[in-house]
C-alpha positions as a printed Julia matrix, in Angstrom:
108×3 Matrix{Float64}:
 -16.52  119.85   -92.44
 -17.7   117.2    -94.87
 -15.38  114.54   -96.09
 -15.78  112.9    -99.44
 -15.8   109.11   -99.56
 -13.94  107.34  -102.26
 -16.66  105.5   -104.18
 -14.1   103.57  -106.18
 -12.77  101.86  -103.03
 -16.2   100.46  -102.09
 -16.73   98.67  -105.41
 -13.92   96.06  -105.07
 -15.09   95.25  -101.55
 -18.67   94.65  -102.75
 -17.4    92.42  -105.56
 -15.27   90.46  -103.08
 -18.3    89.9   -100.81
 -20.44   88.78  -103.74
 -17.71   86.38  -104.91
 -17.33   84.95  -101.39
 -21.09   84.4   -101.14
 -21.25   82.67  -104.52
 -18.29   80.48  -103.59
 -19.94   79.47  -100.31
 -23.16   78.52  -102.13
 -21.33   76.5   -104.77
 -19.41   74.56  -102.13
 -22.55   73.9   -100.06
 -24.58   72.43  -102.95
 -23.27   69.51  -104.98
 -23.04   70.1   -108.68
 -25.39   68.36  -111.06
 -22.36   66.95  -112.88
 -21.39   65.05  -109.73
 -24.7    63.21  -109.87
 -24.29   62.2   -113.52
 -21.76   59.43  -112.91
 -23.25   56.15  -114.06
 -23.75   53.07  -111.98
 -21.67   49.94  -112.52
 -23.14   47.69  -115.21
 -22.55   44.63  -113.01
 -22.34   44.25  -109.22
 -21.49   41.32  -106.98
 -22.19   40.83  -103.3
 -18.76   39.38  -102.57
 -17.92   36.32  -100.5
 -20.46   37.06   -97.72
 -23.32   37.7   -100.16
 -23.27   35.42  -103.2
 -25.85   37.49  -105.12
 -24.81   39.23  -108.31
 -26.74   41.64  -110.48
 -26.94   43.47  -113.77
 -27.95   47.09  -114.19
 -31.43   47.61  -115.62
 -31.47   51.42  -115.26
 -30.87   54.24  -112.83
 -32.57   57.33  -111.5
 -31.29   60.58  -110.02
 -32.45   61.15  -106.43
 -32.41   64.57  -104.75
 -32.91   64.9   -101.0
 -33.74   68.34   -99.61
 -33.09   68.88   -95.91
 -33.85   72.25   -94.43
 -35.16   74.38   -91.61
 -36.74   77.8    -91.35
 -36.17   79.97   -88.29
 -36.73   83.37   -89.78
 -34.06   82.47   -92.33
 -34.39   79.42   -94.53
 -31.39   77.11   -94.51
 -31.16   73.96   -96.57
 -28.9    71.32   -98.0
 -29.57   69.3   -101.13
 -27.94   65.91  -101.69
 -28.1    64.48  -105.21
 -26.99   60.98  -106.22
 -27.86   58.1   -108.55
 -29.74   54.98  -107.52
 -29.29   51.96  -109.77
 -32.01   49.41  -110.42
 -30.41   45.95  -110.54
 -31.76   42.54  -111.4
 -30.15   40.43  -108.69
 -29.57   36.69  -109.06
 -28.78   34.27  -106.24
 -29.59   30.69  -105.25
 -33.22   31.6   -104.53
 -33.89   33.19  -107.92
 -34.21   36.7   -109.27
 -35.17   39.9   -107.46
 -35.02   43.65  -108.07
 -32.76   45.71  -105.83
 -32.14   49.47  -105.65
 -28.53   50.41  -104.88
 -26.92   53.84  -104.38
 -24.22   54.25  -107.0
 -21.89   56.44  -104.92
 -21.35   53.97  -102.06
 -23.17   50.82  -103.3
 -25.45   50.47  -100.31
 -29.01   49.24  -100.7
 -31.54   52.06  -101.15
 -34.97   51.33   -99.7
 -36.75   54.7   -100.16
 -38.9    54.85  -103.29
């Protein structure tokens, strides 16, 4: 004897799975809005580093890390890097600094 499946019961389950997948993707990738925060207009090295600097501009950097083993998996990190004119006892230099943790950025 054939039994009839309730097609209305399968629809909410499919929507729940789609919502869970979209939520997982949104949590895994940082939003573009998170990368839009501006860098500080002025930075100082503190007591151990007497250099101080003024912001000349900034750029958005995106790093893509991934692997492919039959299924592609990847993570994208997006952040701002500020370009600062730094001044100390030896003169002026240009330094690139990450704006989220204020560490020097040496990849160009």
